[in-house]
N, C-alpha and C positions, 0 to 999 in steps of 0.2 A: 982724522977728520972726514976721509972719504967714507967710512964705515958709518959715522954719525949721520953724515948727511943721507947717505943710503937708507939709514933706519929711520930718518925723520920722513922722507919722501914716500916710502913704502908703508902700507898697512901691516898690521901685526901678521896676519896671515900669510903674507907674501915674503917675510924676512927668512933668511936661510936658518935662524934659530928655531923655527917653528917645526915640530916634530913630524906633522902631516906633510909640511913642503918637504922635508928630507925624504919621506918614503915617496912621494911624487919623483923627486930627483932620482932615487934609487931605482925606481920602476923604468924610468925613461932613458936610463943610461946603460942599459943592458944591451943585449944582441940586438934586440928589435929596434932600439933607437940608433945603434950603430949602423945597422943596415939602412935605416932610413936617411941618417946623415949621408952614407955612401951614396945612396940613390939621388939625393939632392945634389950632392957635389957633381955626380956624373950628369945629372940633367943640365946643371949651371955650365959645366964644361961644354957639354954637346951644343948648347943654345949660343954659348960664346964662340964656339968654333963656326958655328953657322953664320954668327955675326960678321966675323972677321974675313970669312971666305964667301960673301955673298956678292959675287962678281956680276950677277945678272942685273942688279939694280942700276937705274939710269940716273940715280941722285947724285949730285955733285958734293954735297956736304955730308960729314960724318953722322950728325944726328938724324938725318933723313934715312940714311942707309941703316942704322942701327934699328930705327923704329919701324921701318917697312919690313925688315927680315925677322923681328922678333915679336911683332905685334899680336898674330894670332897664337902663337904658341904660349906665349905668356898670359893672354888672355884665357886660354883653356886651362893652362896650370893654376891660375888663381881662382877660377871658377870651380874647379874641381877641390881645390883646397877649401873653399868656403863650404861646398857642399858636404866634403868629409867632417868639417869642424861641426857643421849643423846636425848631421846624422849621429855622430859621436855624442855630442850633447843630448840628443834625443834618446838616447839609451840610457840615460843616467839614473833616472828614478826607477825604471824597470829592473835595471841590473840589481839595485839595492833591495827590492821587493824579492827579486828571485832568490837573494842571499839571505833572505829573512833578517836584514839588519836595517831596514827602512823606519820600523817602529821604534827601535832603540835609539836611532838618531834622532828622530821627533821629540823623544822622551828628555834628552839631554839638552841642557839650555845651551842655545846656539850652535847645537851640534849639527843640525841639518844646514843651516847657513854655511858653517864653516866647510862641511863636506861638499856642498855644492861650488863653492868658490874654488876649493882644491881641484874637483873635476874639471872646472873650467879652466884652471891653470893647468893641469894636466893634458887636457886637449891641446892647447897652445904648445906645450912642451913635445907632445908627440908629433905635432906637426912642423917642428921647428926647421927641419930640412927643406920642404918646399917654401916655407915663409922665407928663408935665407936665400932661396935661389930667385924667389920673387924680388926681394930687395936688392940682390946683387944686379939684375937686369935692370930695374928702375934707377940704380945707381949709375949704369952705363948711360941711360936716358939723359940723367942730370949731366954726364961727363959731356955728352953730345951736345946739349943745349948750351954748356958753358963754352965749348969750342966755338959754336956758332955765333954766341954773343961775343966773342973775341974778333970776329971778322970785322971788315971794313974799319980797322984801325980803332976798333973798341966803340964804334958809333952805331951798332946794331941796336942797342937799347934806346938811343935817341930816335932810331927811325921808327921804332915800333911805337913810341910816344908820340911822334907826330902824325902816325897812320891810324891811331886808335880813334875810336867813334864813342864820344867826343875826343879830340886831341887832350893828351894829358897837359895840365897847365906848366908843368916843369919836367924836364926830361929825366932827371934822377929818379923820379917816382917810377920809372918802368923796371928799374932793378929790384926794389922791395917787392912789386907786384909779382915779378917772376920768381923771385925768391920764395914767397908765398905759395906759388904754383909748385915750385919744387918740393917744399915742404909738404904739401898737400899729397903731391905725388908719392911720397915715401910713406905718409902716416895712414892714407885711406886704406890700403889693404890690411894692414894690421888692425885697425879699428873695426873694418867690415868683417874680418875672419873672427875676431873677437864677439862681435855683436852676433854673428852666426851661431857660434856655439852656446852664447847666453840664450839665444833664441831657442834652440834646441833643449836647452835645460829647463826653460819655462815650459815648453810643450810637453817634455816627459813628466813633469809634475801636474800639468793642468789636465792632460787626457790620460787616464789610468788604463784603458783599454788598449791592448797592444795593437790589434787590427786597426782601430781607429787613429791611433798614433802614428802607424805605419802608413796610413792612407794620408794622414795630414803631411807628413814628411814628403811623400813622394809629390804631393800637390804643390807644397812650397818650393821644393827643389826644381820641380818641371817649371814652375812660374819664373823662377831666378834664372834658368838656363834659357827659357825661350826669350826673356826680356834682354840678356846679354846677347844672344845670336842676333835677334832683331835688331837690336841696337847697333851692334858691330857691322852689320850689313847696309844699315842705312845711315850710318855716320859718315856721309861723304859731304857734309855741309848743305844738303838739300833743305835742312831745317831753317836755312837762312831765309827761305821763302815764307816762313811763318809769320804771323801777324804780332806786330806789339811786342810785349814782354815775354811771349812765349819763345821768342828767339833765344833769350837768357835763361829762361827756365828750362828748356830741353837739354842743352849740354850740361847745365848745373845737375839736375835729376840724373840724366844718364852718366855722367861723370862720377857722381856719388854711388849710384846703386846698380850701374851697369858694368862698366870697364874700369871704375873707380880712378878716373882721370887719365887713364892709360893713353887715350886719344889726344891728349894735350901734352904728353911728354915729348913733343917735337915742336920745336920754335916756330917752323912754317905754318903748322896748324894754329898754333897759338896767336901768331901774327894775323892769320886770316880771320880768326874769332874776334881779335880786337878791332880790326878795322871794319867789319860788316856788321857786327852786334852791339848794340847801343848799350854801353856799360860793360861791355865784354872783358875790359881790364880788370874788373872786379871779380872776375870768377875764380882766380886763385885764392883770394882771401875768402870768399864764399865757401869754396870746396874745403879749405882748411878749417873754417868754423863748423862744416858738416862734419869732418873727421873728428873734431874734439866731442861734437855732440853725439857722435856714434859711440865713443868712449864712455861718456856718462850714460849714454841708453844702456849699453851693456852691464854697467853697474847697477843701473836701477832694475833691469830685467832679473838679474841674479837676486837681488833683494826682494822684488816681487815673487819670485820662485819660492824663496825661503818662507815668506809670509804664507802663500797658498800652501806649502806642505806642512806647516805647523797648524794650520786650521782646518784643512781637508784630508790631510794624509795620504 
């Protein structure tokens, strides 16, 4: 039953029975993949040690200590992971052209589309170690939020509902809204990294000249890094002074494209946003919708890259 459900959920190219997928799994489970897994585990353990031994923090609750001690390292890790996924995707078509296999893929029915999807999946498999480290630390954020929610006799959620702007009609609505924020906290980095890899693959097909492709990659990566750094330096709730709907739009856009909702992985930040931004309680579901949209966008970019490759070569 489990295998049947998995085969029903996954497309043909993502099932273990696919020969190309078996090749990808074999290529990523060798010494290089093992080294990446070890490096990711060491990174996760090192950051976990930093979390547990952060004695300099003055925060009283667990969630705040976890967030303050790991925010910048985790922000750097996920930004570098996104950049690596994008650059690896950007080398896809050029590598096939240099091997003289690009034209044969285009001549095969659905060959180029399958090759591009396998390349996208291979990038995610190659980056599984840093992705696992990112998810591990975000799970620690979720643990900290759960511990904070259990404070005050379990009435912390009710307090957030009363402090929201406008106040929530029922206190029980706070929990599903926080749950949506936690789901977005876990899904956004996966969807963003997958979208970055798909964008790189599309760029490799669209721009044939290697020099222009390299310049475009440098520009896009530099823009993303500047956006993340600038947002992290100014994410101190000064945007609360912005007029009207901009108060809601700024944390939504930066949460989705900048630090992928990392700043909202701490209950105090989330409570401050709920109480000061009109409709701020809906930010979690909005970010969750953006995460799902990013997943569909990645699939659309891969389909567009395949069509461009079949037409333009």
